[in-house]
Structure formats: C-alpha cells, structure tokens
C-alpha positions in Angstrom: -46.7 110.5 176.6 -43.0 110.2 177.3 -41.3 106.8 177.7 -39.5 106.7 181.0 -38.3 104.1 183.5 -38.1 104.1 187.2 -35.2 102.4 189.0 -35.9 101.5 192.6 -33.2 100.5 195.0 -33.9 99.1 198.5 -30.8 99.2 200.7 -29.7 100.2 204.2 -27.8 102.9 206.0 -24.8 100.6 206.6 -24.4 99.6 203.0 -21.1 101.1 201.6 -19.4 101.6 198.3 -15.7 102.7 198.5 -16.3 103.7 202.2 -19.2 106.0 201.2 -22.9 105.3 202.0 -24.5 103.6 198.9 -27.1 106.3 198.7 -24.4 109.1 198.4 -22.5 107.1 195.9 -25.6 106.5 193.7 -26.5 110.2 193.8 -23.0 111.2 192.8 -23.0 108.7 190.0 -26.3 109.9 188.6 -25.2 113.6 188.9 -21.9 112.9 187.1 -23.8 111.3 184.1 -25.4 114.7 183.4 -28.5 113.0 182.0 -32.2 114.0 182.4 -32.7 111.9 185.6 -34.0 112.7 189.0 -32.9 110.9 192.1 -34.8 110.8 195.5 -33.5 109.2 198.6 -35.7 108.4 201.6 -34.9 106.9 205.0 -37.4 104.5 206.5 -38.6 104.8 210.1 -38.6 101.0 210.4 -37.9 97.9 208.4 -36.9 94.3 208.3 -34.3 92.5 206.2 -34.1 89.1 204.6 -31.4 88.2 207.1 -33.9 88.4 209.9 -32.6 91.7 211.2 -35.2 94.3 212.3 -34.7 98.1 212.6 -37.2 100.3 214.4 -37.0 103.7 216.0 -39.2 102.7 218.9 -36.5 100.7 220.6 -33.1 102.5 221.0 -31.0 99.3 220.6 -32.7 98.5 217.3 -32.6 102.1 215.8 -29.5 101.4 213.8 -29.2 100.4 210.1 -32.5 101.9 209.0 -33.8 101.0 205.5 -33.0 103.4 202.6 -35.0 103.7 199.4 -33.5 105.3 196.3 -35.8 106.1 193.5 -34.4 107.2 190.1 -36.7 108.5 187.2 -35.1 108.7 183.8 -35.8 108.6 180.1 -36.0 104.9 178.9 -33.2 105.4 176.4 -30.7 106.0 179.3 -31.7 102.9 181.3 -29.0 100.4 180.2 -26.3 103.1 180.7 -27.4 103.8 184.2 -27.9 100.2 185.2 -24.5 99.2 184.0 -22.9 101.5 186.6 -25.3 100.8 189.4 -24.5 97.1 189.3 -21.1 97.8 190.9 -22.3 100.5 193.3 -25.2 98.8 195.0 -23.2 96.3 197.1 -26.2 95.4 199.3 -29.9 95.5 198.5 -32.4 95.0 195.8 -32.6 96.8 192.4 -36.0 96.9 190.7 -37.0 98.4 187.3 -40.5 99.7 186.4 -42.0 101.2 183.2 -43.2 104.7 183.7 -45.5 106.7 181.5 -44.6 110.4 182.0 -47.0 113.1 180.9 -44.4 115.9 180.9 -40.9 116.7 182.1 -40.1 120.3 182.9 -36.9 121.6 184.4 -34.9 124.9 184.4 -31.4 125.8 183.7 -29.1 126.7 186.6 -25.8 128.4 185.8 -24.1 126.3 188.5 -25.4 124.2 191.4 -26.4 126.2 194.4 -24.7 123.9 196.9 -21.2 124.8 195.6 -19.0 126.8 198.0 -16.2 129.1 197.1 -13.6 126.5 198.4 -15.0 124.0 195.8 -14.1 126.3 192.9 -11.2 128.6 193.9 -7.6 128.2 192.8 -5.7 127.3 196.0 -2.3 128.6 197.1 -2.1 131.7 194.9 1.0 133.9 194.6 1.1 137.0 196.7 3.3 139.9 197.6 3.9 142.1 200.6 3.3 145.8 200.8 7.1 146.4 200.5 7.6 144.2 197.4 9.2 146.2 194.5 6.7 146.8 191.8 8.8 145.1 189.1 8.7 141.9 191.1 4.9 142.2 191.3 4.7 142.8 187.6 6.9 139.7 186.9 4.5 137.6 188.9 1.5 138.9 187.0 3.2 138.2 183.7 3.7 134.6 184.7 0.2 134.2 186.2 -3.2 133.2 184.9 -4.6 136.0 187.0 -4.6 139.7 186.3 -4.7 140.5 189.9 -2.2 139.9 192.7 -3.1 139.9 196.4 -1.0 142.0 198.8 -0.8 140.4 202.2 0.6 141.3 205.7 2.8 139.2 207.9 -0.1 136.9 208.8 -1.0 136.5 205.1 -4.1 138.5 205.5 -5.0 140.4 202.3 -4.6 144.2 202.7 -4.9 145.1 199.0 -4.8 143.9 195.4 -2.6 144.9 192.5 -4.3 144.7 189.1 -3.1 145.4 185.6 -5.1 148.6 185.8 -3.3 149.7 188.9 0.1 149.1 187.2 -1.0 151.3 184.3 -2.9 154.0 186.1 -0.7 154.4 189.2 2.5 152.6 188.5 3.4 154.0 185.1 3.2 150.7 183.1 3.0 152.0 179.5 0.8 149.2 178.1 -1.1 146.1 179.2 0.8 143.0 180.3 -0.4 140.9 177.4 1.3 143.3 175.0 4.3 143.7 177.2 4.9 139.9 177.0 5.0 140.2 173.2 7.9 142.7 173.4 11.5 141.7 173.0 13.5 140.9 176.1 15.4 144.2 176.2 12.1 146.2 176.0 10.6 144.0 178.7 13.5 144.4 181.1 13.7 148.2 180.4 10.0 148.6 181.4 10.3 146.4 184.5 13.4 148.2 185.6 11.5 151.5 185.6 9.1 150.0 188.1 11.8 148.8 190.5 11.9 152.0 192.6 8.3 151.8 193.6 6.6 149.5 196.1 3.4 147.5 196.0 1.8 149.6 198.6 2.0 152.7 196.4 -0.3 151.3 193.7 -2.4 148.6 195.2 -6.2 148.9 195.4 -7.2 149.0 199.1 -9.1 147.8 201.1 -9.0 144.4 199.6 -12.3 143.0 198.4 -12.4 139.4 199.5 -14.6 136.4 200.2 -14.5 133.6 202.8 -13.9 130.1 201.5 -17.0 128.8 203.3 -19.4 131.2 201.5 -21.7 130.1 198.7 -20.3 130.5 195.2 -23.4 132.4 194.2 -22.5 135.1 196.9 -19.0 135.5 195.4 -20.4 135.9 191.9 -22.9 138.5 193.0 -20.1 140.4 194.7 -17.9 140.3 191.6 -20.7 141.6 189.4 -21.8 144.3 191.9 -18.2 145.6 192.4 -17.1 145.0 188.8 -14.0 142.9 189.7 -12.6 140.0 187.8 -11.2 138.0 190.7 -11.5 137.8 194.6 -8.9 136.8 197.2 -10.3 133.9 199.3 -9.6 133.8 203.0 -9.9 131.0 205.6 -11.5 131.3 209.1 -8.5 133.2 210.4 -8.6 135.8 207.6 -5.5 134.4 205.9 -5.2 134.1 202.1 -6.0 130.6 201.0 -7.1 131.0 197.4 -8.1 133.1 194.5 -11.5 133.0 192.7 -11.6 134.2 189.2 -14.1 134.2 186.4 -12.0 131.5 184.8 -12.6 129.3 187.9 -16.3 129.9 187.7 -16.5 129.1 183.9 -14.5 125.9 184.4 -17.1 124.9 187.0 -19.9 125.7 184.6 -18.3 123.5 182.0 -17.9 120.7 184.6 -21.4 120.8 186.0 -23.6 121.7 183.0 -25.5 118.9 181.4 -26.1 118.6 177.7 -29.2 120.9 177.4 -29.5 120.3 173.7 -29.8 116.6 174.4 -32.6 117.4 176.9 -34.5 119.3 174.3 -34.1 116.4 171.8 -35.8 114.2 174.4 -38.8 116.5 174.5 -37.9 117.9 177.9 -39.0 121.5 178.5 -36.1 123.5 179.7 -36.8 127.0 181.1 -34.3 129.9 181.4 -32.0 128.6 178.7 -29.8 131.5 177.6 -28.1 131.8 174.2 -25.3 133.8 172.7 -27.8 136.1 171.0 -29.1 137.2 174.4 -25.7 138.7 175.4 -24.4 139.9 172.1 -22.5 143.2 172.1 -23.6 144.8 168.8 -21.6 148.0 169.2 -18.4 146.5 168.1 -16.5 148.5 165.5 -16.3 146.9 162.0 -14.1 148.1 159.1 -13.5 147.1 155.5 -10.2 145.4 154.5 -9.2 148.8 152.9 -9.4 150.8 156.1 -5.9 152.3 157.0 -4.4 151.1 160.2 -4.2 154.6 161.8 -8.0 154.5 161.8 -8.0 151.0 163.1 -5.8 152.0 166.1 -8.2 154.9 166.9 -11.2 152.5 166.9 -9.4 149.9 169.1 -8.8 152.7 171.6 -12.5 153.8 171.4 -14.1 150.6 172.7 -13.6 148.4 175.7 -13.9 145.3 173.5 -10.4 146.2 172.2 -11.1 144.4 168.9 -12.1 145.6 165.5 -13.8 143.3 163.0 -12.9 143.3 159.4 -15.9 142.6 157.1 -16.6 142.7 153.3 -19.3 144.7 151.5 -21.9 142.1 152.5 -20.9 142.1 156.2 -19.1 138.8 156.0 -16.5 138.4 158.7 -13.0 138.3 157.2 -10.8 138.8 160.3 -10.1 140.6 163.5 -7.5 143.1 164.6 -6.3 143.8 168.1 -3.4 145.8 169.4 -1.5 142.5 169.8 -2.0 141.8 166.1 -0.5 145.1 165.2 2.5 144.6 167.5 3.1 141.2 165.8 2.6 142.5 162.3 5.2 145.3 162.9 7.6 143.1 164.7 10.7 144.3 162.7 9.7 147.9 163.3 8.5 147.4 166.9 10.1 150.4 168.4 7.7 152.9 166.7 4.5 150.9 167.0 5.3 150.0 170.6 5.4 153.7 171.5 2.2 154.3 169.6 0.3 151.6 171.3 1.7 152.6 174.7 0.3 156.1 174.1 3.5 157.8 175.2 2.9 161.5 175.1 6.4 162.3 173.9 7.0 162.1 170.2 7.9 158.5 169.4 11.0 157.5 167.5 10.4 157.6 163.7 11.6 154.3 162.2 11.5 152.9 158.7 8.3 151.0 157.9 9.1 149.5 154.5 9.6 152.6 152.3 8.5 155.4 154.6 8.2 156.4 158.2 5.8 154.8 160.7 3.0 157.4 160.4 3.0 157.1 156.6 3.1 153.3 156.9 0.1 153.2 159.2 -1.9 155.4 156.7 -0.9 153.3 153.8 -1.2 149.8 155.3 -4.7 148.4 155.4 -6.6 146.3 157.8 -6.8 143.4 155.3 -3.0 142.7 155.5 -2.7 143.0 159.3 -5.8 141.2 160.5 -6.0 137.7 162.0 -7.9 135.4 159.8 -7.8 132.1 161.7 -10.9 132.8 163.8 -13.0 130.9 166.3 -16.6 132.1 166.0 -19.9 131.5 167.7 -23.5 131.5 166.4 -26.4 133.4 168.0 -28.3 130.3 168.7 -25.4 128.7 170.6 -26.1 128.1 174.3 -23.9 130.2 176.6 -22.6 127.1 178.3 -21.3 126.0 174.8 -19.8 129.5 174.3 -18.1 129.3 177.7 -16.6 125.8 176.9 -15.3 127.2 173.5 -13.7 130.3 175.0 -12.0 128.4 177.9 -10.8 125.6 175.6 -9.3 128.1 173.1 -8.1 130.6 175.8 -10.3 133.5 174.5 -11.6 136.6 176.3 -13.6 137.8 173.3 -15.6 135.7 170.8 -17.0 137.1 167.5 -20.5 136.0 166.6 -21.7 135.3 163.1 -25.0 134.2 161.5 -25.4 131.1 159.3 -24.1 133.1 156.3 -21.0 134.1 158.3 -22.2 137.7 158.5 -20.7 139.5 161.5 -23.2 140.2 164.3 -21.1 141.3 167.2 -18.9 140.1 170.0 -19.3 138.4 173.4 -17.0 138.7 176.4 -16.4 136.8 179.7 -18.1 139.6 181.6 -21.3 139.3 179.5 -21.3 135.5 179.9 -21.1 135.8 183.7 -23.8 138.4 184.0 -26.2 136.7 181.8 -25.5 133.2 183.1 -26.0 134.4 186.7 -29.4 135.9 185.8 -28.6 139.6 185.5 -28.7 141.9 182.4 -26.0 141.4 179.8 
C-alpha cells in the first residue's frame, strides 16, 4: 500500500489567478513541479455557491460561472510542497485534503509531451541567405551560428533550399569541417573563405528545402528529421515564409525542460515503463587504441568512423582519453600548415614542415596517442537515463559522449542522433 494524498479544490469558471482561469493555473503549477502527481479538472452541469448564486444549464441566463472541481492525487511526501503554492493560486473556492491508500501507481515515460507544437520549441528569427548570396558570406554565417544548416530563401522569405556543412564540403570545395576551420589562424580562415567568394548559394544548396509548418505537432517534425536523416528543419508560417529553425538541440532542450525526475519516481515505488538508458543506445563499434599507438594510425581510424573520435585505453580497457581531429590540430598548432593539409585531405602533396626534429610524416609516426589525447573527459554510465545524458551533453556542449562502466572501462560512445532515435521510440 502506498501513502498518498488527494487535494480537492472546489472553485468556479470565473475564478482567476493572474488573469488565467484558476483551473489552468493549477494544472500549470502541478506540471511545472515535475512530481508524481495527477491532476483532473471537471466542470459541473449545475451548482450553487455560498453567496447564494446559482448556476444551471437549464436556464440560459443562469448558465454562466459553472462550478469547477480540481482533483490532485500525489505521494504524501509532496503534500506540503504542493499546498504551499496552491494557497496563492486558489483565489476563490474551497481546498480540501484527504488521505488516500493507493494500491499501485504505474506510468510510462514520454520523450516529450504530445501537445507540444513546433512553434513551442523552434528557434525564432533564424539567419538566412538568398540564392545569390556569395558562398563565403554563407560560410561566415554558419561559422557564427549554433546551426550547421542555413536556409536559402526567395524574396518572400520562402525557403527554396538549405546549405549545410556537408554541402560546403562536397559541392563548394570547403577543405574541412567548420569546427576545424574555426580553430585555424585568421590568415588561413580568410584564405579559405576567399576561395568560396566566386560561387553562389544556389550552386551548392540542397533543394527542394525540407521544411515543417510552425503549427504542426513536434512529434511530426521529429519523425520527419529521423526519416530523412536531417539535423534541422526550416519552420514556416501560414504564408510559407521562414519563421524559425528546429534543430536537435531545440528538441533536447525541450526534453530537459519537460522531463520529470524519473529516478525520484522509482524511489517512491512508482512503476515507470519505457524508461530508456544509455546502455540501450550505446555505439560499441568505436575505435580504441593504446597510448603507444602512433598518430598516423589514429588519423586513419578517425577517418574510418562517423563517430570521428578515437578512445585511448590502457591494457585493462580503462579510458584514458579521447582524440579527435580538433585535438590534433590544437596539438600541432606551431606546425599547423602541415597537419591542416593532412586533415583537409588535400590530394596535392602537402607542405613538409618541421615537427620537432623531423618532418611531419615522421613526426606523426613517432608521436603517440598518449601525448596528444584530451584527458579532461566528461563520461556517462550505461545505467544513466537518456534524459540525464541529454542534460549532460547540452550543458557541456557535447555532440559525443564516451560511456564507461563502474570501473571506468571504456564501453562505447553515444551521439545526439542515437539519443533522438531511442528517445522517440525507434531503434538506436
């Protein structure tokens, strides 16, 4: 038997809290607490009040201000917390409290509430370019944006295409991804951008633009993103004009805002179905190397996997560090010319520069993963809820998160894509 309480509020349609109906204000208050409580609102067909007023649907003139009953069921431990806030919200009516013996409490996890619309989650007023915008200007906007996709619009601001980082690399001749380009020195950055100036957005954009209306359910947008394999969607208003951008980051922030503390639910003996954990979405095909592995082999492995990370582990599989192409660029900062060409995969022979005592190729063969790896790591555990992993990745600005067991042995990696797929109910 579970110890629960029932809070019962008798109020009316006309009762207001900050210009909102009291019933709406109470529901919002309970929702925002993120506790294991259920709230039911019913509207009476007739009633009378202590003031002598009568409300009945049988006589038109008396069919106003119908009685409203709000019933809240919650664990007894949360009672004082809830009542303290309700005291100021219920501006008119009666609040009652009952003991309630509950046999069981079962619920299920939802990645985000189904009532949410795209407009509730999108980032409004995004940057955009026209078809005739020079490609270097488009690249500059992407470099300064949180998005890796840029809408291309016509004169009525209707999306006609999207320029992504992939478009710039595959069609525009960008030698390496934007994150690496931002790490380059200013002269290198300007040199690359100047090479794009002669081309226009229309030459490289992906068209037609895949988009979503602002008044569509968020679940529909997520399904579209997963089906089409895109990371963001332009959002249009009723006239077809660009009004926002919806990205995975927007969705994850919504999950963080809406998700209750599922671990607290479990501690209160509440049965929660469909909880998903990091172990359910783990990518176990991530390359791992020893600290003695030469960097030329590390670079080959980075290029061999879409995770774009290589884990460095000891003989017992304990995670020591990670290496990405960005780590390599930072490590070889004084000799950036050569490593920059190598990471950019330029087909022409790259300029040989001194790398300590020898040339770059020799240096890469002689420098080991252990000296270039990043050791200040944020990690997750397999038993962590995916909502917790999302919060961690968003808070730390991570796109990949290594996973370790209780002994810090490396188990694999999770990504934003796997989080979205599993959270939404599909395969990881």
